[in-house]
One Martini backbone bead per residue (centre of mass of N, CA, C, O) as a GRO file, in nm:
protein
  207
    1MET     BB    1  -1.967  -1.202   1.527
    2PHE     BB    2  -1.699  -1.071   1.389
    3GLU     BB    3  -1.398  -1.005   1.580
    4ARG     BB    4  -1.146  -0.761   1.679
    5GLU     BB    5  -0.867  -0.637   1.801
    6PHE     BB    6  -0.835  -0.265   1.879
    7ASP     BB    7  -0.683  -0.102   2.100
    8GLY     BB    8  -0.871  -0.263   2.329
    9GLY     BB    9  -1.090  -0.331   2.119
   10SER     BB   10  -1.364  -0.387   1.913
   11MET     BB   11  -1.420  -0.509   1.558
   12PRO     BB   12  -1.660  -0.527   1.370
   13ALA     BB   13  -1.795  -0.648   1.061
   14ASP     BB   14  -1.816  -0.312   1.019
   15VAL     BB   15  -1.763  -0.019   0.883
   16ASP     BB   16  -1.855   0.180   1.105
   17ALA     BB   17  -1.705   0.043   1.340
   18ARG     BB   18  -1.424   0.066   1.215
   19ARG     BB   19  -1.419   0.366   1.188
   20ASN     BB   20  -1.452   0.424   1.494
   21ALA     BB   21  -1.194   0.269   1.582
   22LEU     BB   22  -0.995   0.451   1.426
   23VAL     BB   23  -1.064   0.715   1.561
   24THR     BB   24  -0.984   0.619   1.842
   25ALA     BB   25  -0.682   0.538   1.773
   26VAL     BB   26  -0.616   0.863   1.667
   27LYS     BB   27  -0.711   1.090   1.875
   28ALA     BB   28  -0.411   1.154   1.999
   29GLN     BB   29  -0.341   1.249   1.715
   30ARG     BB   30  -0.243   1.577   1.566
   31ASP     BB   31  -0.134   1.444   1.295
   32ALA     BB   32  -0.102   1.286   0.992
   33VAL     BB   33   0.158   1.129   1.041
   34SER     BB   34   0.089   1.001   1.315
   35ARG     BB   35  -0.162   0.852   1.217
   36ALA     BB   36  -0.020   0.677   1.008
   37ARG     BB   37   0.175   0.537   1.198
   38LYS     BB   38  -0.039   0.405   1.379
   39ILE     BB   39  -0.190   0.234   1.148
   40TYR     BB   40   0.069   0.121   0.960
   41PHE     BB   41   0.306   0.060   1.191
   42ASP     BB   42   0.126  -0.012   1.479
   43THR     BB   43  -0.055  -0.214   1.301
   44SER     BB   44  -0.202  -0.478   1.210
   45SER     BB   45  -0.344  -0.665   0.982
   46TYR     BB   46  -0.670  -0.726   0.927
   47ALA     BB   47  -0.658  -0.964   0.710
   48LEU     BB   48  -0.422  -1.113   0.920
   49GLU     BB   49  -0.569  -1.198   1.158
   50GLY     BB   50  -0.402  -1.466   1.306
   51LYS     BB   51  -0.159  -1.436   1.056
   52HIS     BB   52   0.147  -1.361   1.109
   53ASP     BB   53   0.311  -1.551   0.921
   54VAL     BB   54   0.203  -1.434   0.656
   55GLU     BB   55   0.296  -1.146   0.690
   56PHE     BB   56   0.592  -1.217   0.720
   57GLU     BB   57   0.634  -1.367   0.447
   58ILE     BB   58   0.563  -1.137   0.259
   59LYS     BB   59   0.767  -0.926   0.363
   60LYS     BB   60   1.017  -1.096   0.324
   61ALA     BB   61   0.998  -1.152   0.019
   62ILE     BB   62   1.014  -0.849  -0.060
   63ALA     BB   63   1.272  -0.767   0.087
   64ASP     BB   64   1.453  -0.975  -0.057
   65LYS     BB   65   1.399  -0.898  -0.352
   66TYR     BB   66   1.482  -0.567  -0.293
   67GLY     BB   67   1.695  -0.514  -0.065
   68ILE     BB   68   1.536  -0.449   0.209
   69ALA     BB   69   1.400  -0.367   0.483
   70PHE     BB   70   1.153  -0.510   0.657
   71ARG     BB   71   1.035  -0.224   0.772
   72SER     BB   72   0.982  -0.116   0.462
   73VAL     BB   73   0.728  -0.304   0.474
   74VAL     BB   74   0.389  -0.204   0.390
   75PHE     BB   75   0.061  -0.194   0.457
   76SER     BB   76  -0.249  -0.121   0.280
   77GLY     BB   77  -0.553  -0.050   0.263
   78SER     BB   78  -0.804  -0.280   0.324
   79ALA     BB   79  -0.608  -0.491   0.451
   80GLN     BB   80  -0.534  -0.296   0.691
   81LEU     BB   81  -0.831  -0.167   0.772
   82GLY     BB   82  -1.097  -0.355   0.644
   83PHE     BB   83  -1.148  -0.108   0.446
   84SER     BB   84  -1.277   0.128   0.224
   85PRO     BB   85  -1.267   0.479   0.244
   86TYR     BB   86  -1.402   0.529  -0.050
   87LYS     BB   87  -1.635   0.278  -0.066
   88ASP     BB   88  -1.741   0.131   0.192
   89THR     BB   89  -1.586  -0.153   0.185
   90SER     BB   90  -1.510  -0.461   0.261
   91PHE     BB   91  -1.296  -0.690   0.325
   92VAL     BB   92  -1.227  -0.976   0.097
   93PRO     BB   93  -1.131  -1.277   0.093
   94GLY     BB   94  -0.992  -1.334  -0.234
   95ARG     BB   95  -1.103  -1.036  -0.362
   96SER     BB   96  -0.904  -0.856  -0.238
   97ASP     BB   97  -0.642  -0.652  -0.217
   98LEU     BB   98  -0.283  -0.601  -0.180
   99ASP     BB   99  -0.118  -0.322  -0.052
  100VAL     BB  100   0.228  -0.239  -0.111
  101ALA     BB  101   0.504  -0.089   0.061
  102CYS     BB  102   0.821   0.060  -0.036
  103ILE     BB  103   1.050   0.221   0.188
  104ASP     BB  104   1.304   0.351  -0.033
  105SER     BB  105   1.532   0.560  -0.173
  106SER     BB  106   1.708   0.367  -0.350
  107LEU     BB  107   1.475   0.223  -0.494
  108PHE     BB  108   1.348   0.475  -0.609
  109GLN     BB  109   1.592   0.567  -0.777
  110TYR     BB  110   1.605   0.325  -0.958
  111TYR     BB  111   1.315   0.358  -1.088
  112TRP     BB  112   1.349   0.647  -1.185
  113SER     BB  113   1.584   0.589  -1.376
  114LEU     BB  114   1.441   0.376  -1.544
  115VAL     BB  115   1.214   0.554  -1.653
  116LEU     BB  116   1.392   0.765  -1.792
  117ARG     BB  117   1.540   0.569  -1.984
  118VAL     BB  118   1.299   0.419  -2.128
  119THR     BB  119   1.132   0.706  -2.193
  120LYS     BB  120   1.308   0.947  -2.242
  121ALA     BB  121   1.184   1.147  -2.042
  122PHE     BB  122   0.877   1.103  -2.155
  123ASN     BB  123   0.912   1.090  -2.496
  124ASP     BB  124   0.820   0.776  -2.510
  125GLU     BB  125   0.501   0.645  -2.576
  126SER     BB  126   0.552   0.332  -2.672
  127VAL     BB  127   0.628   0.196  -2.371
  128TRP     BB  128   0.342   0.184  -2.277
  129VAL     BB  129   0.084  -0.015  -2.166
  130GLY     BB  130  -0.090   0.230  -2.092
  131THR     BB  131  -0.238   0.527  -2.186
  132ASP     BB  132  -0.228   0.640  -1.860
  133HIS     BB  133   0.053   0.578  -1.723
  134SER     BB  134   0.219   0.832  -1.760
  135ALA     BB  135   0.036   1.032  -1.606
  136LYS     BB  136   0.020   0.871  -1.338
  137LEU     BB  137   0.320   0.857  -1.275
  138LYS     BB  138   0.375   1.161  -1.268
  139SER     BB  139   0.173   1.224  -1.046
  140HIS     BB  140   0.295   1.041  -0.826
  141LEU     BB  141   0.572   1.176  -0.823
  142LEU     BB  142   0.480   1.472  -0.761
  143LYS     BB  143   0.253   1.417  -0.521
  144ARG     BB  144   0.382   1.125  -0.368
  145GLY     BB  145   0.655   0.976  -0.403
  146MET     BB  146   0.573   0.744  -0.627
  147ILE     BB  147   0.586   0.391  -0.757
  148LEU     BB  148   0.394   0.198  -0.958
  149LEU     BB  149   0.460  -0.103  -1.106
  150ASP     BB  150   0.217  -0.112  -1.307
  151TYR     BB  151   0.340   0.169  -1.456
  152LEU     BB  152   0.556   0.054  -1.601
  153PRO     BB  153   0.742   0.020  -1.855
  154ARG     BB  154   0.865  -0.149  -2.106
  155CYS     BB  155   1.073  -0.406  -1.959
  156PRO     BB  156   1.258  -0.637  -1.804
  157GLU     BB  157   1.190  -0.536  -1.515
  158ARG     BB  158   0.883  -0.554  -1.541
  159THR     BB  159   0.862  -0.852  -1.601
  160LYS     BB  160   0.986  -0.946  -1.332
  161ASP     BB  161   0.788  -0.804  -1.140
  162MET     BB  162   0.524  -0.936  -1.247
  163ALA     BB  163   0.611  -1.226  -1.189
  164PHE     BB  164   0.644  -1.196  -0.887
  165LEU     BB  165   0.349  -1.097  -0.826
  166ASP     BB  166   0.211  -1.342  -0.945
  167ASP     BB  167   0.339  -1.554  -0.761
  168ILE     BB  168   0.258  -1.434  -0.480
  169SER     BB  169  -0.047  -1.429  -0.543
  170ARG     BB  170  -0.084  -1.738  -0.570
  171VAL     BB  171   0.002  -1.819  -0.282
  172TYR     BB  172  -0.229  -1.585  -0.162
  173ARG     BB  173  -0.528  -1.629  -0.282
  174ALA     BB  174  -0.703  -1.677  -0.023
  175GLN     BB  175  -0.651  -1.368   0.073
  176PHE     BB  176  -0.584  -1.254  -0.232
  177ASN     BB  177  -0.624  -1.147  -0.549
  178ARG     BB  178  -0.387  -0.921  -0.525
  179ILE     BB  179  -0.047  -0.803  -0.547
  180SER     BB  180   0.081  -0.484  -0.486
  181LEU     BB  181   0.341  -0.225  -0.577
  182ALA     BB  182   0.502   0.046  -0.399
  183ILE     BB  183   0.731   0.318  -0.424
  184TYR     BB  184   0.898   0.513  -0.173
  185ILE     BB  185   1.109   0.770  -0.084
  186ASN     BB  186   0.955   0.795   0.203
  187GLU     BB  187   0.776   0.817   0.490
  188ALA     BB  188   0.635   1.084   0.437
  189ALA     BB  189   0.508   1.009   0.165
  190PHE     BB  190   0.338   0.779   0.274
  191CYS     BB  191   0.177   0.937   0.488
  192TRP     BB  192   0.051   1.147   0.287
  193LYS     BB  193  -0.099   0.936   0.117
  194GLN     BB  194  -0.280   0.839   0.373
  195ALA     BB  195  -0.426   1.098   0.461
  196SER     BB  196  -0.677   1.084   0.276
  197ALA     BB  197  -0.790   0.823   0.393
  198LEU     BB  198  -0.810   0.926   0.691
  199ALA     BB  199  -0.993   1.170   0.626
  200ASN     BB  200  -1.236   0.990   0.541
  201ILE     BB  201  -1.266   0.871   0.831
  202ILE     BB  202  -1.231   1.142   1.039
  203GLY     BB  203  -1.219   1.397   0.888
  204ASN     BB  204  -1.113   1.712   0.790
  205ASP     BB  205  -1.103   1.847   1.077
  206HIS     BB  206  -0.847   1.635   1.151
  207ALA     BB  207  -0.627   1.669   0.906
   0.00000   0.00000   0.00000
């Protein structure tokens, strides 16, 4: 059975065992932000275990593209954890997605201003690609302090971003079905976004 090292222990390729290993990994952390930091900032990607060069290359390509610090690029979702805490399904190489976060206030401000300009402060419904993108983007902004690039309105910047994500997804197709990108206003916003995922793993009593 495939296993990987996780904070001094082994993690079999089994959702329950991985869940238990994550609980063990964060048991010393007493708050949601510290638990998120432990799992997302202090732990390597489960999906790229033994492939540190690939993780480095992806993060570097994204950091260079958006002009942000290398450490501001963070993996999340099942690629980081090894399974989906919402679906209880294992990460599958080449079939599961890679969710990437860029945590940078200046980059967030750039895209926030872009959205306001293109949508005329959310008054022009004709610019949205999906019928629910406007509502989802507003909800993410208000509740999460994040902007998912997939939900950007039609504009040259969106076209360039989607082309970049399509290109980098093709390069790493063996590892991931698709690479998506979200921009967070700060580290706290990212950690609070992950808090719900970690609560599903360790239980609300510890959240």
